[in-house]
N, C-alpha and C positions, 0 to 999 in steps of 0.2 A: 617405592623403590628407596628415596632417595636418605629420609628418617631413617628407614634401615640402619641402612649403615651408617651414619652418621650415630645410630647409639652402639651399635657393636663398636664403633671405633671409639666413643666416652669408653664403653666399658672397658676396653682393652688401656686405656691411658690410664685414667682413676682408678680400676682394680688389677694392673696387671697383677701376671697367675703366678708366684712363689717360684723363685730358680728352683731346678730341679738338683740335684748331687751335695758336696759340701759346702759347708754354711760360708759365705763371703764374710773373712772379716774386714769388710770397707771400715777407715775411719767411722765415728759417729758424725761430726761435720758433714764429713761429703754426703753420710745418711739424707742427714736434716736437712742440707741446700736441694740433693734430687726430689723428699719429698714434699718442701714446698714449691719447685719446677711442677711436682704433678699438680696438687692444687691447683695453682694457676690456668694450668693448663684446661684442668678438669673446668673450674669455675669460668672461663670464658665457653667451652662446647657447651657446658650446659647453657651459657646466658645466647650460643649460635642456637644451639636448638631451641629453645623459647620463643626466640626472631620466629626461628623460621618455623614453625608447628603453626606459630601465630596467622605465617603469611598465607602459610598453604590451609591455614583454613575457610572455610566460606567466608568467614566476616571479616577475615585480613587481606582475602581477593576481594572483595568489596572495597576495602576499603583502599587497596592500592588502583584498582580501577577509575575510583572516584576522582581520588588524587591527578591520577595520567586526564582524568575528563576535563577534571577542572583546568590542569593546564591548557587542553590543546581549545577548550573553550577561550580560554583567555586568548590567544595566540590567536585565532578564529578571529576576534570580536577585537586584537588590535589589529587585524588585517584589512578591517570591514570598516574603521575607523578611521586608519588612517586613506583608503580609497574613498569615504565619502568627506572626509578635510580637503584630499587631492582634486575631487572633480568640481564642491563648492570655488578650490582656488581657480580653477581655470573655467566652470561657468563664470563666473566675474571678470576674469580675463578678459575673456573673448565676448563682453560685452556690447562691444565695441563693433563689433558684427550683428549684423541681423540675425535673429533664429527662428530656422520654420517652426510651426506647431509640433506640440509631440503631445503624448499619451501624459508622460506624468516625467517629475522633473526627473527622477531618481532611471527611468530605462530610454527619456529622452527618444532619438530618429530608431533607437537598434529595432531592427525586422522593417526600415523603411529602403533603403536600397534592396532592389532586386536588379540582374542578372538578366533582366529581361525585356524583351520590347515596351512592355511596363515602365522599367528604369527608364529607358530610355528616354520616354516621356516625361514623365515624372524629373527628371533634368533638364528638357525641357522648359516646365514648368515653371524649375526655381531660377534658370536663366532669364524669361520674362517677367519673374515678380520681382528677384532681388537685382538684375543688370548686370552685377559684378561679382559680389561675394556673399557667400552667408557661414552662421557655425551651423557644427552638427557633429552630435554624440552620439555617440554607440555605447551606450547606456556609462556606469561612472568608468568604461574601461579607459573607450577612447575618445579623445579631441581632437575633433577637426579642422581646419577655414580651410570651407572648397569654393575655388577660386575660379572666375570663367569669363572672364573682361583681361583684355591684354597689358592696362596699366595695372592692372594688381598680378599676372603670370609675368611679368618684365621681369619687377626685382625681385622675384623670387625663383626662378629661373636661372639668371644673373648673376645671383650670389656666388664670391668665389667658394673653388670646392671644398675649400680647410673649414668651413662649417656647413655643408651641407652633408649629409648622413642619410644615406638610403635605410627607410623603418620597416619595424618587425611584421607591421600588417600585411602589407603587401607580396615584400620579398623573404621571408625568412624562407617559405615552405620551400624553396628553389634552390637553399644551400646544400641539401645535400648531393643535386647532381653539381650545381653547377660550383660548389665551394668559392674562394675568396675571390673571383674573376673580376675581372671589370665593371662587370653591372651590377658588381652588390658588397661591393669593400669601398671603405672611407679613406680620407684622411690623406697621409701620405702612402700608403699603398698604392691605393686610388691613382694617384698621380703619377706614381713609377710604371706601375704598368699602364695609361695611359702614353704616356711619353714611349713607352718603349712596343705598343701595338701600332701607333699612325703609321708609320714606315707600310704596315700591311696592308693600306687602305689608301696607298698613294696612284695617283693618275698611273701609274707608271705601270703598276701591277694589276690595277683594273683592265687596263685592256688587252690583257691575255688573257681575266677571266671573259671579255665578250666573246669566243670562238667556243667556249665551253656553253656560256647562254645559248650560241644559236644550237650546238650538238642535244641540248635535252630539251629545247622547246621538238627540235625534227621528232628526237624521240617520242612525244609526246603527239603529234600532231599526227603522224603515220598511224598511229595506237587509235587515233580517232578515226581514221579513216579506214581503216578495218572495220569498225564499230559500225558507222555511218553505212558501207558496203551490205552490214547483217539486217540492216533497217534498224538502229540501235540509235537515232536521231535525235532523242532527250536524252542529254548527259546534266546528271550533276560535276557541275566544278571545284572542289574543294577538294575530292577524292585523288582525281587524275593532277591537279595544279600542284599542291601538297610535295603528292612523289615527285614532280618536275621539280620543283623548289631543293627539295635533298640530293635527289639526283645531281643538281648541279652544284649545291655544296657539298657533297663526299668529294669531287673531282676539283673542288679550287680548295678545299682546306685540306684533303691527304692524298690528295692523285691517287683516288680510289674509286675504281668503277663498280658500281652496286650490280647495274640492270635492275635498280626497283622498280623502275615502272615494268616492267615485264615479267617478270618474277618475286618473290617473296625473299626480303632480307631480314636476319635477325636482329641486324642495328638498327636500321628503319624500323621495322614494325616495336621495335623496344622504347625508342623516341619517342614514338605516338603511341604508345602505351603509355608513358611519363606524365607526357602534355596533359594525359584525359586524367589520372589518376591524380595531376597537383588542380584543376578545377573540380574535383569530385573533391577531394578536403577540401577544399575552400568554401564551398558550400556545407560542412558539417562541420559545427561547432566545435565539436567535442573531439575532433581529429587534429582540434589544430594544435595537442601536446602531444609534443611526443609519444611519452611515456604511454598515453592513449595507443597512439597513431599505429607505433611499428609494432603492439600486440597485434593488431588488426586485420583483417583477409586484405582488403587492398593494400596495408602498410606492407604485407611481405610480398603482396605483386611487386610494388613499387621498388622493393629492394632487390628483387631478381631481375627487374629489369632494368633497374639501374645497372646492377653488375655485369651486363652485358655491353650497357654503353661504354663505361668506364675500363674494363677490360678491353674493348677495341680499341680504346682513345691511349691507354698507356699502352697496347703495343706499336703502334704507330707511331709514337714518339721518340719507344725503345729504341725501334729499328731506325727511325730515319739519323736520330742522334749519334747511334754507330753507322752509317752510313756516312753523314757529313764527317765526321773524324776520321774515317777511311780516307776517304776524299783527300781532308786535309794533309795527310802524311803524303800523298804522291803529289799534290799540285801544291804549287809553288804560292800562287792566292788565290784560295776555295774562290774568294766571290767573284775574281774574272775570269775562270778556268770555262771553259766551254763544258754546258751541262743540261741537264731539264730544263724547261722552267718550273721556277718555283711556288710551292703552291704556298698556304697560310700556314702553315708548322713550318715549314721550311723557313721562312721568313722572321718569326718570332724566336725561333731557333737558335738566329743568325745574329738577335738586337740582341745589343750593350747598352748600360748607361754610363753615364759620365765615372763611373768608376769604373768601367770594363764588369760589370757582370752582370751576366742574361737574368732568364726566369728559367728556376728550376721546371725538371718534369712534372714533379705534381703542378705546377703555375701553367707550366704551358696547355696541361689535359686538362685544370680548370678554363682557359680561355678558348681552345681548340672547342671544350664540350657547350662553353656560353656562342661560339659563332655560330654553332650547327639550331643551339636551340632558337636562339634570338631570330636568325634569319631566315628558316625557313618556314615558321605558321608567318607571319608580320608581312613579308612579301608574298605568300600566295593570299593569304586573306586580301593585298593591295591590289592582286593582278585580278583576283576572280572577279571583286566590286568594279574594278572596270570596265571590265568586258560586262558585266550586267549593266552597269550605265551607260553604255555605249550599245546594247541591245535593247534599250527603251529608249533609245534615242537616234534611229538610224540615219538623220542626217549629221548629226555627228561622226557616228562610226563610218560613212560612206565618206565623209571629208578627210576622215584618219586615214582608213584605206588610202582614198586618192593621192594623200603626200607618200604614202610609202610605195604607193606605186612607181610615182615618179622619180626615187631616190634608187629603186631598181629596173629602172630603162637602161638598153645596154648592157646587161651584166647576164654571167651565163650563168650564176645560180645565184638564188634567195638567199642569200646571206645579209647579214645588219653588223655592219664594221663599226667599231670604235669613232671614227670619222662620222658616220652618220647623225652618231646622237643628236650632236647637234643643231642639226636639219631636221630635228622631228617637232618640231617649234607646234603644231597643234594638236599633237599626239601628246605629246608632255603635258600642254593646256588643261588637256582632257582628265590624265592621271590626274593632277594635284588639285582637280576637283575634284573628283571623286576620292580622292585623298582626304579632301577637308569631308567632300557632304559622308565618306565611312572611311572616315580614318579606324586604320587594323587594331591600334590601344587607341583607348580609349578615358583615359586618365593615367598622370605620371603622380607616386605622392614622395617628399620629399620630409625631414625636418632638420633645423638649425640647431647648432648649441650655442644664440645666443637672442637676443628678439629684434625680428624681423617688421622696418617698418612698411606700410602700404599707403597707399593714398591714401585723406580726407582721414588725418592721424587717427588711422587704424594701426595697434600692433599685434603681430604673432606674436605670442611670449615663445621662449627657448623651452623643445620640448615638443610643441602639437606638431602634431602631421598637417603637413600644408597637402590638399588636394587641388592638384593642379587639372583639372577638367578640360583634357582639349576635347571630344565632343560637347562641351560646353562651347565651348569660345568659337569653335566652327560654326557652332550652330545659334550665335548670339545675333539676334535682328538690329540690336545698336551698334553692329560690327560690319556685319555681311546685311544687303539686301535681298530679303528671298531667300532666304538660308539654306531653307529646305530644297529646292532646285536645284536640278544639274546645268551649272551653267557654265560653261569652260572659258568661255572670255571675258570672264572678272583674273586672272590670269593671262591675260593681252598685258605686254609690260606695259601699255599708255592705260591700264585700269590700275596698275600696283603704285603709283607711281606717288600719294597719301595713304595707302593702307599704312597702318602699324608695323613692327618688325612680330611683333607675336600673335599676329590674328592668327598667321598659318603657320599650326608648329605639329604636323605629325613627326617629325624626330626629337619631341623637344627641342632644348635650345640652353642655349649657354653654354658653359664648361663641360655640363654633365648630360651634353646633348648624344643623339649615336650617335657611335663612330664609323658604321657602316651603311651611313642615308647615303653616302653616292654607288657603293654598292647594289643597294636596292633598286634606286631610281635606274641603272644601267640595267639590271635582269628584267625592273618594269619593261621598258623602254622596249627592249629586243623582245622580250614573249609577244608582248601587245601587237606590237608592229609585226611578225610573223604569222601570227595569231588572225589578222587583220586582212591579212594579204592569201591567206588560204581558205579561210572561213569564212561564211554572214552570220552575223548571230543574231537571234531571234530569242524571246522568253520562253523557257519549254511551261514543263508542266509537272510538279510533284506528285507521283505517280503514285502513291500512297496516300494525300489529297485531292490527288484530283483540283488541285487549282492552278493556277498560272502563278511565276514566279512575280509578278504585276503585286501581288499581295502576298509578297516574302517579309517575313517579319525577322529580323534581328536577334542576335544572340550575342552580346557579350560577355566572351566568356576570355581566356589569356588573351587571344584578339576577338575583331571582331566574325561573327561566321553568323549562319543563317536559321533557324530553327527548320529541321528536314534537309538540310542542304540548299544548293545555290543552283537550278536547275536551269539550262540553257538547251536550245535548239538552235541543234550545228548544220549549216549547206554549203558544204566546198565547193571553194573556187577555182583551181590549177588542180594539178594531175599532182602526185606526188614527184619529189626532186629525182634526178637523175643524178646528180653529182651536191653532195652535202657536204658540208666544213666538217673539218677532223677533226677532232682534240689534238692536240699536242702533247 
């Protein structure tokens, strides 16, 4: 069709129809010029037709495809060569670190890391074999240094934030959800965010949250009593406690009562779905590329759940900013005017930097989403494993219970107050030991914009991914005696004097440590104390496997969970409270 049009156009230009009517008395010079112009156009069209006929012929098409193919092969060859040179360079630079056995130089340790019980046992073997660190290669693509000793962890985690970068291997999949939040940002952006968010986690703010922790725990315990009354004494902890922590966070972050522990919440369901989808995406290597993932069914589900979460957060932030604006117009000093207790969104909406600038709505939404994401799963995991460890050690459980009962003497209602937290000394020791033995986050990763010196004249080259193994450090036999045993007295103040500052790092350490660790520890102590006061815990049985939780298989995902769930047997100790603390 294209050729037909071009031929007709050629005939029209080269052989124009003779005009009808009177003879055109155009001067001879003009006719000659017109003729030459027409012949030039005709010549060009003939050349174009010749080229197109060659191109659109089978031989011409094959020639074009051959040229394109040659170009693509050249690009791929250049990329592979660059990748191999890059791999060889890192292999040489990391030769100062011990290297576990590999299948081949090219493949490295690809496929050896597992998010299973066996994967954790593999880390135990690495720690016992290499003591402090080793190199690790995921094919020619990623080059890591794995560290699991306080002397090697400290210089990495204590490095200035200005040279510390969150790498793409672990954190990139969170960006669609959390944006450029404190968790994922770097450099000056991170530094400014940290300054603006710090007031939201001040002790004076955390005091107000303790009432919320009590209320959410009461709701969960009331539900447990109903289930026990129905004969269901064997319960899976993660399901119940995750809803409880989400309930608390929604109240603390947004002053929003979702009632998610008793009924379905679209927002809460979307958060749980997003967490599951991120885990699923990490396990499928092809889904690591956005242009593939967003076309899959999981990618479409992710976008749908993400729209629910972002819409909820956006509406809350916009309404709250409008409310604060209205109050500022009617009050002389908004920060001192009588008002309801401020939540997380209120505080960061009012935060200003040294130039008097605050966070934009989009930035606040990112931080609120991060608060919900980072706060619910990690705290739920910590609570579940603490209760599990106490269920396995009845003597420690009873000692914690007696400590809480002593606090409650002479009170009209069972409520943990802010001042009580400092007096839960043995309970706190048990919580810390559980955080060591079953740390919710197994590792953190970092990259650095300059070479990093480590002990033994070892150097981590700029751009290398440093995997700081929290699990490995907490189970290192050169650091901890009997590292696989639950021994709360390790954290007795008399036993911690000579311990390295980086032997215990459940919340990471240094300038980029967990900003919400005091919030998490406060909630942990409140929920564990109230649970032990009201229930006696023993190991339960997974109904699908028919096995006791004593043989639980750990499951390291975004946080540490258990295969098939973590099942405990509940025995109520006290009747339901007639009077419970009310959230203000």
